BATI-361356 format. One record per residue: x, y, z of N, C-alpha, C in turn; residue in three letters. Coordinates in steps of 0.2 Angstrom, whole numbers, padded with zeros to 4 digits, always signed. Layout:
XYZXYZXYZALA...
END
This chain:
+0232+0083+0690+0237+0079+0687+0235+0079+0679UNK+0239+0082+0675+0238+0082+0668+0240+0075+0665UNK+0235+0073+0660+0237+0067+0657+0240+0068+0650UNK+0246+0065+0649+0250+0067+0643+0246+0066+0636UNK+0247+0070+0632+0244+0069+0625+0245+0063+0622UNK+0240+0060+0619+0241+0053+0616+0241+0047+0621UNK+0240+0049+0627+0240+0043+0632+0234+0039+0631UNK+0235+0032+0631+0230+0027+0630+0229+0023+0636UNK+0224+0023+0640+0224+0020+0647+0224+0012+0646UNK+0222+0010+0640+0222+0002+0639+0228+0000+0637UNK+0233+0004+0635+0239+0002+0632+0245+0004+0636UNK+0245+0011+0637+0251+0014+0641+0250+0014+0648UNK+0256+0014+0651+0257+0015+0659+0258+0022+0661UNK+0255+0023+0666+0255+0030+0669+0259+0030+0676UNK+0264+0034+0676+0268+0034+0682+0266+0040+0687UNK+0264+0039+0693+0262+0044+0697+0268+0045+0702UNK+0270+0052+0702+0276+0054+0706+0274+0058+0712UNK+0276+0057+0717+0274+0060+0723+0270+0056+0728UNK+0268+0059+0733+0264+0056+0739+0257+0055+0736UNK+0254+0049+0738+0247+0047+0736+0243+0047+0742UNK+0246+0049+0748+0242+0049+0754+0237+0054+0754UNK+0231+0053+0758+0226+0058+0758+0221+0056+0753UNK+0222+0051+0749+0217+0049+0744+0210+0047+0747UNK+0211+0043+0752+0205+0041+0757+0205+0046+0762UNK+0200+0049+0763+0199+0054+0769+0197+0050+0775UNK+0201+0052+0781+0199+0050+0787+0195+0054+0791UNK+0189+0052+0793+0184+0056+0797+0186+0055+0805UNK+0187+0061+0808+0189+0061+0815+0183+0065+0818UNK+0180+0062+0823+0174+0065+0827+0178+0067+0833UNK+0177+0073+0835+0181+0075+0841+0177+0080+0846UNK+0178+0079+0852+0175+0084+0857+0181+0088+0861UNK+0187+0087+0858+0193+0090+0861+0192+0098+0861UNK+0195+0101+0866+0195+0108+0866+0200+0111+0861UNK+0206+0108+0860+0211+0110+0856+0214+0104+0852UNK+0216+0105+0846+0220+0100+0842+0225+0104+0838UNK+0231+0102+0838+0236+0105+0834+0237+0099+0828UNK+0235+0101+0822+0236+0096+0817+0243+0096+0814UNK+0244+0090+0810+0251+0089+0807+0249+0088+0800UNK+0254+0090+0796+0254+0089+0788+0252+0081+0787UNK+0255+0077+0791+0253+0069+0790+0246+0068+0791UNK+0242+0072+0794+0235+0071+0794+0231+0074+0789UNK+0235+0077+0784+0231+0080+0778+0226+0075+0775UNK+0221+0078+0773+0215+0074+0770+0210+0072+0775UNK+0211+0074+0781+0206+0072+0787+0200+0077+0786UNK+0195+0074+0788+0188+0077+0789+0187+0077+0796UNK+0187+0083+0799+0187+0084+0807+0180+0086+0808UNK+0176+0082+0812+0169+0084+0814+0169+0086+0821UNK+0168+0092+0822+0168+0095+0829+0161+0094+0832UNK+0161+0091+0837+0155+0089+0841+0154+0091+0848UNK+0159+0096+0850+0158+0098+0857+0152+0102+0857UNK+0148+0101+0863+0141+0104+0864+0141+0111+0866UNK+0147+0113+0869+0147+0120+0871+0154+0123+0871UNK+0155+0129+0871+0162+0132+0871+0165+0132+0864UNK+0171+0133+0863+0175+0133+0857+0179+0127+0856UNK+0179+0124+0850+0185+0119+0849+0189+0123+0844UNK+0196+0123+0846+0201+0127+0842+0206+0122+0839UNK+0207+0123+0832+0211+0118+0828+0217+0123+0826UNK+0223+0121+0826+0228+0124+0824+0231+0120+0818UNK+0232+0124+0812+0234+0121+0806+0242+0120+0806UNK+0244+0115+0803+0252+0115+0802+0254+0120+0797UNK+0261+0121+0796+0264+0126+0792+0261+0125+0785UNK+0259+0130+0781+0257+0130+0775+0263+0129+0770UNK+0269+0129+0772+0275+0128+0768+0274+0122+0763UNK+0271+0117+0765+0270+0111+0761+0264+0112+0757UNK+0264+0113+0751+0258+0114+0747+0254+0108+0746UNK+0247+0109+0746+0243+0104+0745+0240+0100+0751UNK+0242+0102+0757+0240+0100+0763+0233+0102+0764UNK+0228+0097+0765+0221+0099+0765+0217+0096+0771UNK+0213+0100+0774+0208+0098+0779+0201+0101+0778UNK+0196+0097+0780+0190+0099+0780+0187+0099+0788UNK+0184+0104+0789+0181+0105+0796+0173+0105+0795UNK+0170+0101+0800+0162+0101+0799+0159+0102+0806UNK+0154+0106+0806+0150+0107+0812+0146+0101+0814UNK+0147+0098+0819+0144+0092+0821+0139+0093+0827UNK+0139+0100+0830+0135+0101+0835+0133+0109+0835UNK+0127+0111+0835+0125+0118+0834+0127+0122+0840UNK+0128+0119+0845+0129+0123+0851+0137+0125+0852UNK+0141+0122+0848+0148+0123+0849+0151+0128+0844UNK+0157+0131+0845+0160+0135+0840+0166+0132+0837UNK+0168+0133+0831+0174+0130+0828+0178+0136+0826UNK+0185+0136+0829+0190+0141+0828+0196+0137+0824UNK+0198+0140+0819+0203+0137+0815+0209+0142+0814UNK+0215+0141+0817+0220+0145+0817+0226+0143+0813UNK+0229+0148+0809+0235+0146+0806+0241+0147+0811UNK+0247+0145+0810+0253+0146+0814+0254+0153+0813UNK+0258+0156+0818+0260+0163+0818+0263+0165+0811UNK+0261+0171+0809+0264+0173+0803+0261+0171+0796UNK+0256+0166+0797+0253+0163+0791+0245+0165+0791UNK+0242+0165+0785+0235+0167+0784+0231+0162+0782UNK+0224+0164+0783+0219+0160+0780+0214+0165+0776UNK+0212+0163+0770+0207+0167+0766+0201+0163+0765UNK+0195+0166+0766+0189+0162+0764+0184+0167+0763UNK+0178+0165+0762+0172+0170+0761+0168+0169+0767UNK+0164+0175+0768+0159+0175+0774+0154+0169+0773UNK+0152+0168+0767+0147+0163+0766+0149+0159+0759UNK+0146+0153+0759+0147+0149+0753+0145+0151+0747UNK+0140+0156+0747+0138+0159+0741+0141+0165+0738UNK+0148+0166+0741+0152+0171+0738+0152+0177+0742UNK+0150+0177+0749+0149+0183+0753+0156+0187+0753UNK+0157+0192+0757+0163+0196+0757+0169+0192+0759UNK+0175+0194+0757+0181+0191+0758+0182+0191+0766UNK+0184+0186+0769+0186+0185+0776+0194+0184+0776UNK+0198+0189+0777+0205+0188+0777+0208+0191+0784UNK+0208+0187+0789+0211+0189+0795+0218+0191+0795UNK+0221+0195+0800+0228+0196+0800+0232+0190+0801UNK+0238+0190+0799+0242+0184+0800+0242+0182+0807UNK+0242+0175+0807+0242+0172+0814+0235+0172+0817UNK+0230+0175+0814+0223+0175+0816+0218+0170+0812UNK+0214+0167+0816+0210+0162+0812+0203+0164+0810UNK+0199+0159+0808+0192+0160+0806+0188+0156+0810UNK+0181+0158+0811+0177+0154+0815+0170+0153+0813UNK+0167+0148+0815+0160+0146+0813+0157+0147+0820UNK+0153+0152+0822+0151+0153+0829+0144+0150+0830UNK+0143+0148+0837+0137+0145+0839+0131+0149+0838UNK+0132+0156+0837+0126+0160+0836+0123+0159+0829UNK+0127+0157+0824+0125+0157+0817+0126+0150+0814UNK+0129+0145+0817+0131+0139+0814+0125+0134+0814UNK+0125+0130+0809+0120+0124+0808+0124+0118+0807UNK+0122+0112+0810+0125+0106+0809+0126+0105+0801UNK+0132+0103+0800+0134+0102+0793+0138+0108+0789UNK+0138+0114+0793+0142+0119+0790+0149+0116+0790UNK+0153+0118+0785+0160+0115+0784+0164+0120+0780UNK+0170+0119+0780+0175+0123+0776+0181+0118+0775UNK+0183+0118+0769+0189+0114+0767+0195+0119+0765UNK+0201+0118+0768+0206+0123+0767+0212+0119+0764UNK+0216+0122+0760+0222+0119+0757+0227+0124+0757UNK+0233+0121+0759+0239+0126+0759+0242+0127+0752UNK+0245+0133+0752+0248+0136+0745+0255+0134+0744UNK+0259+0131+0749+0266+0130+0749+0270+0135+0751UNK+0267+0141+0753+0271+0147+0756+0269+0148+0763UNK+0264+0153+0764+0262+0155+0770+0255+0156+0771UNK+0251+0153+0766+0244+0154+0766+0239+0148+0765UNK+0233+0148+0768+0228+0143+0767+0222+0146+0764UNK+0219+0143+0759+0214+0145+0755+0208+0140+0755UNK+0202+0143+0755+0196+0139+0755+0195+0136+0748UNK+0193+0130+0747+0191+0127+0741+0184+0124+0741UNK+0181+0125+0747+0174+0123+0747+0171+0125+0754UNK+0165+0127+0755+0162+0129+0761+0155+0130+0761UNK+0152+0129+0767+0145+0131+0768+0144+0134+0775UNK+0139+0138+0776+0138+0141+0782+0141+0148+0783UNK+0141+0151+0788+0144+0158+0789+0151+0157+0793UNK+0156+0160+0790+0163+0160+0793+0165+0167+0794UNK+0168+0169+0799+0170+0176+0801+0178+0176+0804UNK+0181+0182+0804+0187+0182+0807+0187+0181+0815UNK+0192+0179+0817+0192+0177+0825+0191+0184+0828UNK
END
């Protein structure tokens, strides 16, 4: 949000327009096999703690811009798979230090596999208001599904 030129916070009032939900992040610790997320859950930090197999998360439509989710590896023996809905995309990097672009085909997700993950690996995705999800922060190794 841009602050207007000449704005004095001790004198002037600032009007915020739009939703202010998601300011406080909700931490969700889960061992569920699958979870279909909604835009109303935007701002959530999902800690995947399943001790084996894959935990699959399906993102809501990216058509609402600014929807944001963070996924965290909470158990090194599990795999995190994050899928967009059909026809939508996710773009990230292979590693947080700027590795190769990971841009799976539309409708295909990204994963943090049990073979390479470390507790604390994470990715934060934000919707672009059209059909895409982009990474705004990450650590660990992420790959195409």
